[in-house]
C-alpha positions as CSV (number, residue, x, y, z in Angstrom):
1,M,-0.2,0.0,0.1
2,I,3.1,2.7,1.0
3,E,3.9,2.1,-3.2
4,S,0.9,2.8,-4.3
5,I,0.4,5.8,-2.4
6,L,4.1,7.2,-3.6
7,K,2.9,6.3,-6.7
8,G,-0.1,8.3,-6.1
9,V,1.8,11.5,-5.3
10,G,4.4,11.0,-8.1
11,L,1.3,11.0,-10.7
12,G,0.2,13.9,-8.4
13,I,3.0,16.1,-8.6
14,F,3.7,15.2,-12.2
15,L,0.4,16.5,-13.2
16,A,0.3,19.9,-10.4
17,L,3.5,20.9,-12.5
18,S,2.5,19.9,-15.8
19,V,1.8,23.0,-18.1
20,G,-0.6,23.2,-20.7
21,P,-3.7,25.3,-22.0
22,V,-5.8,24.4,-18.1
23,I,-3.2,26.0,-16.1
24,M,-2.7,29.1,-18.5
25,T,-6.7,29.4,-18.4
26,I,-6.8,29.2,-14.7
27,V,-4.6,32.2,-14.1
28,K,-6.9,34.3,-16.8
29,H,-9.9,33.5,-15.2
30,S,-9.2,33.7,-12.0
31,I,-7.8,37.2,-12.6
32,N,-10.4,38.3,-14.7
33,D,-13.2,36.5,-12.6
34,G,-11.5,36.0,-9.0
35,H,-12.5,32.9,-6.7
36,K,-15.6,32.2,-8.1
37,G,-14.3,32.5,-12.0
38,G,-11.3,30.2,-11.1
39,M,-13.2,27.9,-9.5
40,S,-15.7,27.2,-11.5
41,F,-13.6,26.7,-14.4
42,V,-11.4,24.4,-12.4
43,I,-14.6,22.1,-11.1
44,G,-15.2,21.6,-15.0
45,V,-11.4,20.6,-15.3
46,W,-12.2,18.1,-12.2
47,V,-15.3,16.5,-13.5
48,S,-13.9,15.6,-16.6
49,D,-10.5,14.0,-14.6
50,L,-12.7,12.0,-12.6
51,I,-14.8,10.5,-16.0
52,L,-11.8,9.6,-17.8
53,V,-10.2,8.0,-15.0
54,L,-13.4,6.1,-14.1
55,A,-13.2,5.6,-18.0
56,C,-9.7,4.2,-18.6
57,N,-10.1,2.1,-15.4
58,L,-13.1,0.8,-16.0
59,F,-13.8,0.3,-19.6
60,S,-10.3,0.5,-20.8
61,G,-11.1,-1.5,-23.8
62,L,-13.7,1.2,-25.0
63,V,-11.4,4.0,-24.3
64,A,-8.7,2.4,-26.5
65,T,-10.8,1.9,-29.1
66,A,-11.6,5.4,-28.8
67,L,-7.9,6.4,-29.6
68,H,-8.1,5.3,-33.0
69,F,-10.0,8.4,-33.5
70,T,-7.2,10.4,-32.0
71,S,-6.4,12.6,-34.9
72,L,-10.6,13.3,-35.2
73,I,-10.4,14.5,-31.4
74,G,-7.1,16.3,-31.9
75,Y,-9.0,18.0,-34.7
76,I,-11.5,19.2,-32.5
77,G,-9.5,19.7,-29.6
78,A,-7.3,21.8,-31.6
79,T,-9.9,23.9,-33.0
80,F,-11.7,24.5,-29.8
81,I,-8.3,25.4,-28.0
82,T,-7.7,28.0,-31.0
83,S,-10.9,29.1,-31.2
84,L,-10.8,30.2,-27.1
85,G,-7.3,31.8,-28.0
86,I,-8.6,34.1,-31.0
87,Y,-11.8,34.8,-28.9
88,Y,-9.3,36.0,-25.9
89,I,-7.2,38.0,-28.1
90,F,-9.4,39.7,-30.2
91,F,-13.1,39.9,-28.6
92,K,-12.9,39.1,-25.1
93,K,-14.2,42.3,-23.4
94,V,-11.9,43.4,-21.0
95,S,-13.2,43.4,-16.9
96,I,-12.1,43.0,-13.3
97,K,-15.3,41.8,-11.4
98,E,-15.0,43.3,-7.8
99,E,-15.9,40.2,-5.2
100,A,-16.4,42.6,-2.3
101,D,-19.1,44.3,-4.7
102,P,-22.7,43.1,-3.2
103,N,-23.9,43.3,-6.6
104,V,-21.3,40.8,-8.3
105,E,-24.0,37.9,-7.7
106,S,-26.1,39.6,-10.4
107,V,-23.3,40.1,-12.5
108,F,-21.5,37.1,-12.4
109,G,-24.4,34.3,-11.7
110,K,-25.1,31.2,-12.4
111,G,-25.2,31.4,-16.3
112,E,-21.4,32.6,-16.1
113,M,-20.2,30.1,-13.9
114,T,-22.0,27.1,-15.9
115,K,-20.0,28.5,-19.1
116,L,-16.6,28.4,-17.2
117,F,-17.3,25.1,-15.8
118,A,-18.4,24.0,-19.2
119,S,-15.3,25.7,-20.8
120,G,-13.0,23.9,-18.2
121,F,-14.6,20.2,-19.1
122,L,-14.2,20.6,-22.8
123,I,-10.7,21.9,-22.7
124,N,-9.5,19.0,-20.5
125,T,-11.8,16.6,-22.1
126,L,-10.7,17.5,-25.6
127,N,-7.2,17.3,-25.0
128,P,-6.0,13.7,-26.4
129,S,-3.0,13.8,-24.1
130,I,-5.1,14.0,-21.3
131,L,-7.1,11.1,-22.5
132,L,-3.8,9.1,-23.6
133,F,-2.2,10.0,-20.3
134,W,-5.4,8.3,-18.3
135,L,-5.3,5.5,-20.3
136,V,-1.7,4.5,-20.6
137,N,-1.6,4.7,-16.7
138,A,-4.9,2.8,-16.1
139,T,-3.5,0.3,-18.3
140,A,-0.1,0.1,-16.8
141,F,-1.5,-0.1,-13.3
142,A,-4.3,-2.7,-14.0
143,T,-2.0,-5.6,-14.4
144,T,0.4,-5.3,-11.7
145,H,-1.8,-3.5,-8.8
146,S,-5.4,-4.5,-7.0
147,I,-8.9,-2.5,-7.4
148,I,-8.0,-0.8,-4.1
149,E,-4.2,-0.1,-5.1
150,R,-5.2,1.6,-8.0
151,L,-8.2,3.3,-6.1
152,T,-5.6,4.5,-3.9
153,I,-3.2,5.6,-6.7
154,F,-5.3,7.6,-8.8
155,G,-7.2,9.0,-5.8
156,I,-4.1,10.5,-4.3
157,A,-3.4,11.9,-7.6
158,L,-6.5,13.7,-8.7
159,V,-6.7,15.2,-4.7
160,M,-3.1,16.8,-5.2
161,N,-4.1,17.9,-8.7
162,M,-7.1,19.5,-7.1
163,A,-5.1,20.8,-4.4
164,A,-2.9,22.5,-6.7
165,D,-5.6,24.2,-9.0
166,V,-7.0,25.8,-5.9
167,A,-3.5,27.2,-5.0
168,K,-3.4,28.4,-8.5
169,V,-6.6,30.0,-8.3
170,M,-6.0,31.7,-5.1
171,L,-2.5,33.2,-6.1
172,A,-3.7,34.2,-9.4
173,A,-6.7,36.0,-7.9
174,K,-4.9,37.4,-5.0
175,F,-2.6,39.8,-7.7
176,R,-5.9,40.6,-9.3
177,D,-6.3,43.8,-7.1
178,K,-3.4,45.4,-8.2
179,L,-3.7,45.1,-11.8
180,T,-4.6,47.9,-14.0
181,L,-7.5,47.2,-17.1
182,H,-4.5,47.6,-19.4
183,T,-2.5,44.9,-17.6
184,V,-5.3,42.5,-17.7
185,S,-5.5,43.0,-21.4
186,V,-2.3,42.6,-22.0
187,I,-2.9,38.8,-20.0
188,N,-5.7,38.4,-22.2
189,K,-3.4,38.5,-25.1
190,I,-0.9,36.6,-23.7
191,S,-3.1,33.9,-22.7
192,G,-5.0,33.6,-26.2
193,T,-1.6,33.6,-27.5
194,I,-0.2,30.9,-25.7
195,L,-3.9,28.8,-26.3
196,I,-3.4,29.3,-30.1
197,G,0.3,27.8,-29.6
198,F,-1.4,24.8,-27.5
199,G,-3.8,24.2,-30.2
200,M,-1.0,24.3,-33.1
201,L,0.8,21.8,-31.2
202,I,-2.1,19.4,-31.0
203,V,-2.4,19.8,-34.9
204,Y,1.5,18.7,-35.0
205,K,1.7,16.2,-32.4
206,Y,-1.7,14.0,-32.9
207,I,-2.4,14.8,-36.7
208,F,0.9,15.9,-38.5
209,M,3.2,13.2,-36.6
210,Q,1.0,10.3,-37.2
211,S,0.4,11.0,-40.9
């Protein structure tokens, strides 16, 4: 069991330190929308990860079949991520929501929270790297670890990743009071450019390199 705990910790650290479109979008939403916006986004990511982990462990054959459509998933994911990047650069209206304002709830309501949740869920789910990551690990551990050991490994990894995401939200939101609208506009453009870069990387890695 100690071995399983250590593997779970190692997997969690790897996830927490991984750089991808998710972390950049967490920072952007936390700066623009504060803790509520950042948390709405990361909860969508968590739900995606949980579904993928369960699917890879319980229906590994079905998920493996889905990997035959990696190019299609890559096209969809790259299109979605690139579109978000373009939106952040050219169309996103720059604002800084004041969480201390009693009227914030009416401005940042359930509709906005649902959009951010869906955005986090889709960015994570449509990234072929995430699907491949969970499937490879689930397959590797399936032959050498019991179900209890696998629950321990993936449970610890997910909890550690969740804690890291919360820390990212809190740290990013903490600096928002020191930012001007111009600075936030620059951050949006940088975030959008990075997302477009990740979209192009997905196209290159999962489409052109496999053709």
